[in-house]
All heavy atoms as an XYZ file, in Angstrom:
903
protein
N     169.765     62.185    164.182
C     169.574     62.436    162.808
C     170.187     63.777    162.402
O     170.085     64.206    161.276
C     168.097     62.520    162.468
C     167.458     61.134    162.482
S     165.859     60.986    161.729
C     164.903     62.139    162.642
N     170.742     64.569    163.327
C     171.398     65.899    162.996
C     172.740     65.636    162.332
O     173.455     64.788    162.772
C     171.498     66.711    164.215
C     170.125     67.196    164.709
O     169.238     67.391    163.864
O     169.941     67.363    165.941
N     173.125     66.475    161.468
C     174.415     66.515    160.862
C     175.231     67.668    161.371
O     174.629     68.735    161.674
C     174.303     66.533    159.315
N     176.543     67.553    161.412
C     177.335     68.745    161.799
C     177.151     69.839    160.754
O     176.801     69.558    159.594
C     178.804     68.225    161.823
C     178.748     66.848    161.249
C     177.318     66.421    161.158
N     177.403     71.076    161.159
C     177.218     72.226    160.195
C     178.073     72.172    158.982
O     177.790     72.835    158.046
C     177.469     73.528    160.988
C     176.323     73.975    161.827
O     175.246     73.350    161.706
O     176.460     74.864    162.686
N     179.096     71.347    158.951
C     179.958     71.199    157.783
C     179.705     70.000    156.971
O     180.504     69.682    156.033
C     181.410     71.388    158.188
C     181.861     70.223    159.072
O     180.984     69.431    159.562
O     183.023     70.090    159.288
N     178.577     69.289    157.175
C     178.296     68.068    156.463
C     177.886     68.291    155.089
O     177.017     69.205    154.805
C     177.250     67.268    157.259
N     178.422     67.510    154.148
C     177.943     67.625    152.779
C     176.854     66.606    152.446
O     176.187     66.692    151.417
C     179.117     67.422    151.806
O     179.673     66.092    152.060
C     180.173     68.494    151.930
N     176.631     65.694    153.360
C     175.525     64.754    153.286
C     174.864     64.608    154.583
O     175.395     64.963    155.639
C     176.005     63.327    152.889
O     176.856     62.848    153.824
C     176.635     63.368    151.493
N     173.544     64.135    154.541
C     172.827     63.904    155.779
C     172.294     62.483    155.742
O     171.806     62.060    154.637
C     171.669     64.856    155.922
C     170.864     64.774    157.132
C     171.197     65.230    158.403
C     169.569     64.194    157.212
N     170.131     64.955    159.232
C     169.131     64.309    158.562
C     168.694     63.568    156.331
C     167.894     63.870    158.969
C     167.393     63.098    156.740
C     167.093     63.267    158.070
N     172.414     61.769    156.735
C     171.961     60.316    156.819
C     170.940     60.127    157.964
O     171.080     60.731    159.019
C     173.180     59.474    157.139
C     174.233     59.493    156.059
C     175.483     58.723    156.486
N     176.514     58.756    155.569
C     176.627     57.861    154.551
N     175.773     56.828    154.463
N     177.549     58.005    153.689
N     169.995     59.203    157.651
C     169.023     58.812    158.691
C     168.549     57.413    158.294
O     168.560     57.032    157.131
C     167.914     59.798    158.820
S     166.733     59.775    157.537
N     168.048     56.717    159.297
C     167.406     55.443    159.016
C     166.080     55.708    158.327
O     165.344     56.557    158.787
C     167.168     54.694    160.379
C     168.444     54.216    161.019
C     169.105     53.160    160.153
O     168.530     52.246    159.579
O     170.394     53.338    160.020
N     165.808     54.976    157.229
C     164.589     55.152    156.561
C     163.330     54.990    157.442
O     162.414     55.738    157.266
C     164.532     54.196    155.343
N     163.429     54.029    158.330
C     162.264     53.798    159.208
C     161.970     54.923    160.149
O     160.854     55.079    160.678
C     162.524     52.505    160.072
N     162.959     55.849    160.378
C     162.781     56.992    161.318
C     161.826     58.031    160.622
O     161.265     58.888    161.310
C     164.112     57.619    161.603
N     161.694     57.994    159.256
C     160.786     58.942    158.615
C     159.628     58.100    158.041
O     159.646     57.679    156.877
C     161.495     59.678    157.458
C     162.850     60.203    157.856
C     160.654     60.821    156.892
C     162.812     61.278    158.977
N     158.644     57.815    158.905
C     157.532     56.998    158.542
C     156.578     57.797    157.612
O     156.734     58.987    157.459
C     156.781     56.573    159.836
N     155.678     57.082    156.950
C     154.687     57.784    156.045
C     154.007     58.921    156.796
O     153.561     58.778    157.933
C     153.681     56.655    155.670
C     154.519     55.423    155.693
C     155.501     55.576    156.902
N     153.986     60.069    156.102
C     153.331     61.272    156.710
C     154.245     62.106    157.498
O     153.881     63.163    158.014
N     155.470     61.642    157.726
C     156.438     62.331    158.612
C     157.424     63.150    157.780
O     157.685     62.857    156.581
C     157.186     61.282    159.462
C     156.272     60.466    160.370
C     155.554     61.284    161.371
N     156.470     62.046    162.180
C     156.598     62.004    163.498
N     155.846     61.211    164.222
N     157.482     62.783    164.114
N     158.037     64.084    158.423
C     159.058     64.912    157.799
C     160.221     65.112    158.799
O     160.082     64.864    160.024
C     158.485     66.319    157.450
O     158.110     67.035    158.600
C     157.389     66.167    156.392
N     161.367     65.538    158.298
C     162.476     65.921    159.150
C     163.262     67.005    158.413
O     163.321     67.033    157.185
C     163.414     64.733    159.419
N     163.938     67.829    159.129
C     164.755     68.883    158.600
C     166.227     68.596    158.839
O     166.597     67.869    159.744
C     164.428     70.251    159.205
O     164.585     70.288    160.592
C     162.952     70.677    158.867
N     167.061     69.230    158.010
C     168.498     69.041    158.152
C     169.198     70.176    157.463
O     168.628     71.006    156.855
C     168.980     67.750    157.493
C     168.541     67.534    156.122
C     169.212     68.025    155.065
C     167.305     66.906    155.834
C     168.767     67.931    153.749
C     166.823     66.786    154.523
C     167.555     67.294    153.506
N     170.600     70.305    157.730
C     171.365     71.363    157.099
C     172.584     70.691    156.475
O     173.241     69.919    157.062
C     171.764     72.321    158.195
C     172.725     73.431    157.552
C     173.013     74.474    158.542
N     171.976     75.415    158.463
C     171.845     76.544    159.139
N     172.803     76.821    160.090
N     170.874     77.334    159.007
N     172.839     71.066    155.228
C     174.053     70.659    154.504
C     174.968     71.878    154.349
O     174.459     73.021    154.408
C     173.720     70.080    153.133
C     172.714     68.917    153.163
C     172.339     68.525    151.714
C     173.307     67.695    153.853
N     176.214     71.582    154.050
C     177.128     72.721    153.698
C     177.713     72.362    152.367
O     178.362     71.342    152.225
C     178.232     72.788    154.731
C     179.117     74.003    154.501
C     179.875     74.341    155.776
N     180.862     75.484    155.611
C     180.471     76.692    155.702
N     179.263     77.062    156.045
N     181.378     77.629    155.523
N     177.468     73.254    151.371
C     177.893     73.047    149.981
C     178.582     74.248    149.519
O     178.027     75.373    149.579
C     176.636     72.726    149.120
C     177.076     72.541    147.683
C     175.888     71.556    149.684
N     179.827     74.101    149.020
C     180.602     75.227    148.509
C     180.680     76.414    149.519
O     180.569     77.512    149.118
C     180.068     75.677    147.149
C     180.195     74.586    146.106
O     181.114     73.824    146.113
N     179.279     74.555    145.229
N     180.835     76.061    150.797
C     181.005     77.054    151.795
C     179.650     77.724    152.241
O     179.644     78.640    153.037
N     178.496     77.224    151.716
C     177.246     77.804    152.101
C     176.354     76.755    152.738
O     176.393     75.602    152.434
C     176.500     78.420    150.856
C     177.262     79.529    150.225
C     176.507     79.988    148.983
C     177.364     81.109    148.332
N     176.677     81.608    147.084
N     175.504     77.243    153.628
C     174.562     76.336    154.244
C     173.300     76.181    153.381
O     172.832     77.153    152.805
C     174.089     76.861    155.602
C     175.130     76.745    156.669
N     175.016     77.250    157.907
C     176.381     76.159    156.656
C     176.098     76.926    158.594
N     176.906     76.323    157.863
N     172.834     74.957    153.267
C     171.637     74.637    152.580
C     170.707     73.915    153.520
O     170.980     72.834    154.006
C     171.894     73.774    151.309
C     170.626     73.307    150.624
C     172.783     74.459    150.344
N     169.550     74.551    153.868
C     168.556     73.932    154.720
C     167.647     73.048    153.839
O     167.192     73.496    152.774
C     167.784     74.951    155.493
C     168.674     75.615    156.534
O     169.406     74.978    157.223
O     168.564     76.865    156.617
N     167.359     71.869    154.301
C     166.526     70.945    153.535
C     165.560     70.236    154.361
O     165.554     70.383    155.673
N     164.652     69.471    153.736
C     163.741     68.673    154.515
C     163.473     67.379    153.722
O     163.597     67.365    152.538
C     162.456     69.331    154.908
C     161.570     69.750    153.820
C     160.438     68.937    153.471
C     161.816     70.876    152.972
C     159.604     69.310    152.429
C     160.938     71.219    151.948
C     159.848     70.450    151.641
N     163.098     66.330    154.421
C     162.721     65.041    153.805
C     161.279     64.783    154.169
O     160.875     65.135    155.321
C     163.694     63.922    154.282
C     163.302     62.621    153.508
C     163.664     63.774    155.720
C     164.323     61.542    153.713
N     160.559     64.206    153.298
C     159.157     63.862    153.515
C     158.918     62.406    153.075
O     159.533     62.026    152.041
C     158.226     64.860    152.807
C     158.487     64.822    151.275
C     156.772     64.547    153.080
N     158.101     61.764    153.756
C     157.708     60.363    153.399
C     156.243     60.504    152.949
O     155.359     60.673    153.770
C     157.852     59.380    154.537
C     157.451     57.947    154.099
O     156.678     57.727    153.189
N     158.066     56.977    154.768
N     156.053     60.344    151.639
C     154.701     60.471    151.059
C     154.352     59.118    150.504
O     155.026     58.650    149.580
C     154.687     61.550    149.958
C     153.368     61.626    149.264
N     152.206     61.964    149.826
C     153.083     61.252    147.947
C     151.227     61.905    148.916
N     151.754     61.484    147.810
N     153.402     58.463    151.041
C     152.850     57.223    150.532
C     154.016     56.150    150.497
O     154.065     55.331    149.565
C     152.187     57.300    149.146
N     154.823     56.233    151.515
C     155.892     55.175    151.647
C     157.168     55.510    150.829
O     158.086     54.679    150.831
N     157.223     56.583    150.109
C     158.408     57.002    149.378
C     158.957     58.304    149.918
O     158.246     59.210    150.235
C     158.034     57.224    147.882
C     157.516     55.886    147.282
C     157.619     55.754    145.815
N     158.913     56.138    145.396
C     159.230     56.350    144.077
N     158.342     56.321    143.232
N     160.518     56.636    143.773
N     160.302     58.346    150.007
C     160.960     59.512    150.529
C     161.334     60.468    149.395
O     161.803     60.046    148.394
C     162.256     59.015    151.260
C     161.922     58.266    152.468
N     161.901     56.840    152.458
C     161.619     58.616    153.724
C     161.535     56.414    153.662
N     161.413     57.440    154.486
N     161.147     61.690    149.735
C     161.555     62.840    148.803
C     162.153     63.935    149.614
O     161.780     64.189    150.750
C     160.261     63.395    148.154
C     159.403     62.415    147.493
N     159.652     61.928    146.139
C     158.341     61.624    147.903
C     158.771     61.047    145.833
N     158.010     60.835    146.894
N     163.242     64.539    149.073
C     163.971     65.596    149.793
C     164.062     66.822    148.938
O     164.257     66.773    147.730
C     165.355     65.081    150.175
N     163.858     67.977    149.655
C     163.902     69.234    148.911
C     164.679     70.345    149.768
O     164.806     70.236    150.986
C     162.469     69.821    148.826
C     161.536     68.830    148.047
C     160.704     68.086    148.707
C     161.598     68.855    146.649
C     159.836     67.186    147.996
C     160.753     67.941    145.934
C     159.881     67.138    146.623
O     159.054     66.336    145.887
N     165.146     71.329    149.050
C     165.663     72.504    149.745
C     164.520     73.240    150.326
O     163.453     73.377    149.718
C     166.394     73.489    148.679
C     166.822     74.768    149.335
C     167.605     72.736    148.088
N     164.715     73.641    151.542
C     163.564     74.302    152.343
C     163.543     75.762    151.971
O     163.889     76.687    152.749
C     163.783     74.125    153.809
C     162.625     74.601    154.603
O     161.591     75.032    154.050
N     162.718     74.604    155.895
N     163.053     76.051    150.718
C     162.982     77.423    150.223
C     161.902     77.509    149.181
O     161.850     76.786    148.257
C     164.287     77.856    149.594
C     164.323     79.260    149.061
C     165.671     79.725    148.580
N     166.216     78.793    147.524
C     167.351     78.092    147.679
N     168.078     78.243    148.741
N     167.770     77.310    146.718
N     160.948     78.365    149.442
C     159.781     78.589    148.506
C     160.336     79.198    147.235
O     161.108     80.150    147.269
C     158.789     79.535    149.195
S     157.414     79.884    148.074
N     159.921     78.612    146.020
C     160.392     79.173    144.791
C     159.789     80.610    144.539
O     160.358     81.321    143.670
C     159.944     78.208    143.703
C     158.825     77.441    144.409
C     159.131     77.487    145.864
N     158.762     80.976    145.189
C     158.145     82.290    144.993
C     158.776     83.346    145.874
O     159.261     84.381    145.419
C     156.663     82.236    145.222
C     155.972     83.535    145.171
N     155.527     84.168    146.330
C     155.708     84.401    144.151
C     154.962     85.299    146.008
N     155.078     85.528    144.703
N     158.761     83.089    147.184
C     159.184     84.062    148.153
C     160.653     83.913    148.591
O     161.191     84.859    149.158
C     158.281     84.075    149.319
N     161.212     82.742    148.392
C     162.592     82.519    148.860
C     162.681     82.285    150.367
O     163.816     82.175    150.921
N     161.541     82.152    151.077
C     161.473     81.913    152.512
C     161.416     80.399    152.821
O     160.995     79.689    151.915
C     160.306     82.620    153.141
O     159.139     82.109    152.538
C     160.366     84.138    152.964
N     161.760     80.036    153.991
C     161.540     78.581    154.314
C     160.022     78.291    154.331
O     159.234     79.143    154.578
C     162.097     78.532    155.753
C     162.932     79.707    156.002
C     162.404     80.739    155.084
N     159.704     77.028    153.907
C     158.312     76.648    153.900
C     157.738     76.538    155.294
O     156.571     76.914    155.528
C     158.117     75.272    153.242
C     157.869     75.331    151.728
C     159.047     75.935    150.913
C     157.480     73.971    151.178
N     158.523     76.137    156.297
C     158.056     75.974    157.618
C     158.380     77.116    158.587
O     159.433     77.141    159.118
C     158.604     74.639    158.185
C     160.075     74.609    158.331
O     160.822     75.364    157.588
O     160.610     73.854    159.228
N     157.453     78.030    158.758
C     157.693     79.094    159.813
C     157.639     78.478    161.173
O     158.378     78.983    162.060
C     156.644     80.125    159.664
C     156.730     81.032    158.426
C     155.607     82.110    158.466
C     158.058     81.727    158.374
N     156.997     77.383    161.352
C     156.977     76.606    162.591
C     157.784     75.374    162.313
O     157.531     74.673    161.370
C     155.539     76.215    162.983
C     154.699     77.418    163.234
C     154.586     78.109    164.393
C     153.873     78.137    162.298
N     153.762     79.231    164.216
C     153.355     79.200    162.904
C     153.585     77.950    160.918
C     152.473     80.122    162.267
C     152.741     78.831    160.254
C     152.200     79.946    160.958
N     158.760     75.167    163.128
C     159.737     74.086    162.818
C     159.141     72.768    162.402
O     158.248     72.230    163.075
C     160.546     73.967    164.084
C     160.401     75.293    164.735
C     159.092     75.773    164.403
N     159.589     72.224    161.307
C     159.147     70.921    160.745
C     157.648     70.789    160.530
O     157.145     69.695    160.647
C     159.715     69.807    161.666
C     159.871     68.545    160.919
O     160.069     68.479    159.747
N     159.726     67.396    161.683
N     157.035     71.926    160.190
C     155.558     71.834    159.856
C     155.401     72.120    158.350
O     155.375     73.302    157.945
C     154.794     72.883    160.683
C     154.741     72.583    162.103
C     153.825     71.450    162.524
O     152.827     71.256    161.793
O     154.135     70.778    163.525
N     155.270     71.029    157.544
C     155.239     71.195    156.113
C     153.929     70.809    155.464
O     153.667     71.159    154.319
C     156.352     70.383    155.434
C     157.746     70.838    155.838
C     158.465     70.201    156.808
C     158.313     71.887    155.145
C     159.722     70.633    157.137
C     159.608     72.327    155.445
C     160.289     71.715    156.389
N     153.084     70.051    156.179
C     151.863     69.574    155.578
C     150.711     70.475    155.641
O     150.542     71.230    156.625
C     151.470     68.260    156.281
C     152.352     67.084    156.019
C     153.301     66.615    156.910
C     152.579     66.342    154.850
N     153.975     65.553    156.377
C     153.584     65.387    155.069
C     151.926     66.397    153.567
C     153.878     64.471    154.065
C     152.316     65.455    152.647
C     153.318     64.503    152.876
N     149.805     70.427    154.630
C     148.466     71.135    154.737
C     147.704     70.402    155.840
O     148.045     69.349    156.289
C     147.751     71.066    153.404
O     147.637     69.683    153.018
C     148.429     71.828    152.321
N     146.624     71.030    156.272
C     145.810     70.464    157.384
C     145.261     69.066    157.041
O     145.180     68.188    157.922
C     144.676     71.380    157.746
C     145.129     72.564    158.491
C     143.972     73.462    158.968
O     142.912     72.905    159.267
O     144.127     74.667    159.074
N     144.980     68.853    155.755
C     144.470     67.512    155.358
C     145.602     66.470    155.098
O     145.306     65.318    154.793
C     143.530     67.582    154.123
C     144.233     68.088    152.922
O     145.491     68.223    152.830
O     143.503     68.346    151.947
N     146.879     66.916    155.169
C     148.001     66.038    155.039
C     148.234     65.556    153.580
O     149.021     64.598    153.391
N     147.687     66.208    152.592
C     147.777     65.788    151.210
C     148.920     66.491    150.486
O     149.471     65.959    149.523
C     146.450     65.968    150.493
C     145.374     65.065    150.969
C     144.055     65.271    150.256
N     144.299     65.547    148.808
C     143.382     66.159    148.104
N     142.288     66.731    148.612
N     143.697     66.402    146.826
N     149.220     67.741    150.894
C     150.204     68.538    150.154
C     151.171     69.235    151.143
O     150.899     69.379    152.334
C     149.492     69.627    149.362
C     148.557     69.074    148.291
N     147.234     69.061    148.452
C     148.775     68.430    147.151
C     146.630     68.476    147.454
N     147.584     68.110    146.539
N     152.301     69.671    150.574
C     153.229     70.518    151.314
C     152.710     71.989    151.197
O     152.153     72.325    150.151
C     154.602     70.436    150.753
C     155.189     68.963    150.778
C     156.540     68.899    149.987
C     155.307     68.422    152.136
N     152.947     72.833    152.164
C     152.447     74.177    152.099
C     153.606     75.133    152.559
O     154.324     74.924    153.508
C     151.201     74.350    153.006
C     150.588     75.761    152.740
C     151.478     74.027    154.389
C     149.116     75.832    153.233
N     153.567     76.311    151.913
C     154.441     77.353    152.332
C     153.715     78.218    153.342
O     152.696     78.791    152.992
C     154.874     78.282    151.170
S     155.863     79.680    151.617
N     154.264     78.315    154.511
C     153.595     79.089    155.594
C     153.595     80.548    155.323
O     152.778     81.232    155.944
C     154.257     78.759    156.952
N     154.427     81.063    154.495
C     154.505     82.515    154.223
C     153.258     82.967    153.459
O     152.699     84.005    153.780
C     155.735     82.879    153.440
O     156.883     82.478    154.173
C     155.839     84.365    153.125
N     152.853     82.252    152.367
C     151.772     82.777    151.549
C     150.797     81.676    151.120
O     149.888     81.946    150.312
C     152.268     83.462    150.307
C     153.280     82.745    149.542
N     153.001     81.619    148.878
C     154.609     83.011    149.342
C     154.085     81.173    148.243
N     155.029     81.984    148.592
N     150.921     80.393    151.633
C     149.937     79.384    151.394
C     150.089     78.635    150.049
O     149.182     77.859    149.749
N     151.153     78.775    149.269
C     151.360     77.959    148.114
C     151.402     76.481    148.506
O     152.005     76.162    149.558
C     152.626     78.348    147.379
N     150.765     75.622    147.735
C     150.768     74.177    148.043
C     151.597     73.505    146.918
O     151.554     73.898    145.721
C     149.366     73.607    148.095
O     148.668     73.824    146.925
C     148.596     74.181    149.318
N     152.237     72.440    147.357
C     153.186     71.707    146.405
C     152.890     70.196    146.563
O     152.562     69.693    147.603
C     154.654     71.950    146.864
C     154.991     73.374    146.828
C     154.830     74.219    147.937
C     155.629     73.938    145.700
C     155.217     75.547    147.868
C     156.005     75.252    145.691
C     155.776     76.036    146.744
N     153.010     69.486    145.443
C     152.867     68.041    145.471
C     154.074     67.445    146.221
O     155.218     67.794    145.907
N     153.814     66.633    147.223
C     154.939     66.091    148.002
C     155.852     65.129    147.255
O     157.002     65.031    147.580
C     154.256     65.363    149.144
C     152.848     65.127    148.676
C     152.534     66.193    147.703
N     155.361     64.606    146.148
C     156.128     63.663    145.398
C     156.848     64.290    144.209
O     157.796     63.778    143.697
C     155.373     62.472    144.906
C     154.106     62.929    144.117
O     153.739     64.095    144.200
O     153.542     62.134    143.425
N     156.394     65.514    143.836
C     157.033     66.212    142.648
C     157.640     67.510    143.055
O     158.533     67.987    142.330
C     155.992     66.463    141.585
O     154.963     67.390    142.159
C     155.282     65.192    141.129
N     157.141     68.197    144.091
C     157.653     69.497    144.492
C     157.012     70.572    143.612
O     157.430     71.794    143.763
N     156.137     70.257    142.735
C     155.533     71.262    141.860
C     154.379     72.053    142.543
O     153.563     71.389    143.275
C     154.898     70.567    140.601
C     156.072     69.950    139.763
C     154.146     71.595    139.719
C     155.603     69.201    138.567
N     154.372     73.373    142.421
C     153.377     74.189    143.021
C     152.053     73.922    142.279
O     151.959     74.064    141.104
C     153.784     75.658    142.920
S     152.511     76.723    143.585
N     151.053     73.577    143.087
C     149.725     73.247    142.588
C     148.709     74.447    142.667
O     147.886     74.584    141.832
C     149.151     72.004    143.350
C     150.030     70.805    143.326
C     149.524     69.719    144.342
C     150.180     70.221    141.970
N     148.859     75.214    143.760
C     148.050     76.356    143.957
C     148.810     77.414    144.677
O     149.777     77.209    145.443
C     146.855     76.028    144.834
C     145.818     75.091    144.164
C     144.621     74.847    145.036
O     144.322     75.722    145.919
O     143.981     73.809    144.852
N     148.508     78.659    144.445
C     149.111     79.802    145.084
C     149.743     80.699    144.066
O     149.477     80.655    142.882
N     150.691     81.582    144.478
C     151.188     82.608    143.600
C     152.283     82.110    142.571
O     152.773     82.888    141.786
C     151.790     83.560    144.535
C     152.181     82.809    145.726
C     151.152     81.763    145.843
N     152.617     80.819    142.590
C     153.725     80.361    141.765
C     153.393     79.036    141.015
O     154.179     78.188    141.062
C     155.014     80.251    142.506
S     154.925     79.213    144.048
N     152.141     78.908    140.451
C     151.776     77.623    139.898
C     152.795     77.149    138.855
O     153.188     77.970    138.002
C     150.380     77.882    139.296
C     150.145     79.313    139.374
C     151.138     79.919    140.254
N     153.204     75.892    138.902
C     154.110     75.279    137.964
C     155.518     75.419    138.410
O     156.358     74.673    137.971
N     155.827     76.358    139.273
C     157.243     76.455    139.874
C     157.464     75.119    140.712
O     156.492     74.484    141.102
C     157.437     77.669    140.659
N     158.678     74.853    140.992
C     158.914     73.660    141.824
C     159.956     73.887    142.869
O     160.878     74.749    142.691
C     159.210     72.494    140.899
C     160.615     72.286    140.440
C     160.850     70.991    139.648
N     159.950     70.689    138.650
C     159.407     69.523    138.450
N     159.701     68.486    139.212
N     158.536     69.328    137.452
N     159.809     73.074    143.903
C     160.828     73.042    144.943
C     162.108     72.381    144.373
O     162.030     71.507    143.483
C     160.346     72.264    146.129
C     159.079     72.731    146.847
C     158.635     71.739    147.882
C     159.314     74.124    147.488
N     163.268     72.877    144.883
C     164.510     72.245    144.397
C     164.720     70.915    145.066
O     164.785     70.836    146.289
C     165.626     73.229    144.726
C     167.025     72.785    144.180
C     168.121     73.778    144.425
O     167.840     74.926    144.863
O     169.236     73.370    144.182
N     164.835     69.924    144.236
C     165.017     68.533    144.755
C     166.437     68.224    145.229
O     167.380     68.770    144.564
C     164.584     67.567    143.640
C     164.483     66.102    144.124
C     163.969     65.178    143.030
N     162.609     65.343    142.725
C     161.580     64.829    143.406
N     161.791     64.112    144.455
N     160.346     64.994    143.016
N     166.617     67.500    146.249
C     167.879     67.033    146.688
C     167.972     65.527    146.410
O     166.970     64.779    146.360
C     168.064     67.281    148.179
C     168.064     68.759    148.628
C     167.998     68.892    150.151
C     169.282     69.454    148.031
N     169.194     65.060    146.197
C     169.380     63.641    145.885
C     169.286     62.761    147.137
O     169.808     63.113    148.186
C     170.894     63.553    145.340
O     171.257     62.181    145.231
N     168.573     61.684    146.898
C     168.460     60.649    147.963
C     168.959     59.271    147.440
O     168.588     58.905    146.332
C     167.011     60.450    148.431
C     166.427     61.688    148.998
C     166.918     59.300    149.475
C     165.017     61.498    149.455
N     169.920     58.685    148.141
C     170.339     57.332    147.833
C     170.114     56.486    149.077
O     170.059     56.943    150.186
C     171.863     57.343    147.452
C     172.050     58.108    146.188
C     173.573     58.074    145.763
O     174.247     57.157    146.243
O     173.996     58.997    145.068
N     169.952     55.217    148.827
C     169.828     54.217    149.885
C     171.142     53.465    150.092
O     171.773     53.035    149.178
C     168.741     53.234    149.654
C     167.433     53.753    150.122
C     166.385     52.590    150.039
N     166.218     51.996    151.381
C     165.129     52.172    152.111
N     164.162     52.899    151.657
N     165.050     51.608    153.284
N     171.473     53.314    151.351
C     172.672     52.515    151.755
C     172.142     51.550    152.761
O     172.134     51.840    153.970
C     173.755     53.386    152.269
C     175.053     52.627    152.714
O     175.111     51.453    152.354
O     175.904     53.227    153.333
N     171.672     50.427    152.336
C     170.980     49.484    153.204
C     169.663     50.053    153.722
O     168.825     50.402    152.917
N     169.600     50.279    154.994
C     168.402     50.824    155.625
C     168.527     52.322    155.862
O     167.660     52.989    156.384
C     168.060     50.093    156.934
C     167.728     48.704    156.798
N     166.599     48.246    156.227
C     168.384     47.598    157.164
C     166.517     46.943    156.210
N     167.672     46.535    156.737
N     169.645     52.858    155.381
C     169.961     54.263    155.640
C     169.727     55.168    154.359
O     170.014     54.746    153.261
C     171.454     54.435    156.083
O     171.678     53.668    157.199
C     171.759     55.857    156.300
N     169.092     56.308    154.550
C     168.910     57.233    153.447
C     170.028     58.202    153.550
O     170.365     58.678    154.618
C     167.612     57.993    153.618
C     166.318     57.163    153.606
C     165.104     58.036    154.031
C     166.102     56.482    152.280
N     170.664     58.525    152.355
C     171.783     59.490    152.317
C     171.313     60.571    151.442
O     171.017     60.389    150.207
C     173.031     58.809    151.764
C     174.198     59.798    151.707
C     173.403     57.572    152.604
N     171.285     61.803    151.929
C     170.801     62.957    151.168
C     171.949     63.909    150.900
O     172.765     64.148    151.823
C     169.666     63.686    151.911
C     168.532     62.721    152.162
C     169.220     64.930    151.172
C     167.406     63.215    153.022
N     171.982     64.397    149.734
C     173.108     65.425    149.348
C     172.551     66.324    148.226
O     171.519     66.059    147.631
C     174.339     64.621    148.831
O     173.993     63.870    147.643
N     173.259     67.422    148.042
C     172.881     68.361    146.990
C     173.441     67.764    145.717
O     174.542     67.213    145.652
C     173.566     69.718    147.267
S     172.740     70.656    148.546
N     172.649     68.011    144.614
C     173.289     67.514    143.330
C     174.435     68.391    142.928
O     174.534     69.504    143.429
C     172.133     67.729    142.386
C     171.096     68.549    143.030
C     171.413     68.538    144.506
N     175.375     67.845    142.170
C     176.580     68.627    141.773
C     176.207     69.807    140.950
O     175.197     69.925    140.355
C     177.434     67.629    140.967
C     176.490     66.502    140.648
C     175.299     66.536    141.518
């Protein structure tokens, strides 16, 4: 599921990201690296840039650890802001109403294709 460092898209089999699971990846856009993650929430896939809108740090200080303990929300490990996994909107913490930057997901058969919006 890893992409080369110069990939503008990332692909994985949809079944590889089961409900409640996440995966990280790196894209290269306009000469810059963009770290992202995908989450399967209630059977639907959502992808975001792995950057807190408040602190600018990655959400996962521990690799690929994005869920709150109860598994209901995404959490920023830096300061505990929680985000809706389906919307990316901050629900609690220092940046209520701010949102994670969404990445584009398209389906190609059983494959998910993730890219940065233009």
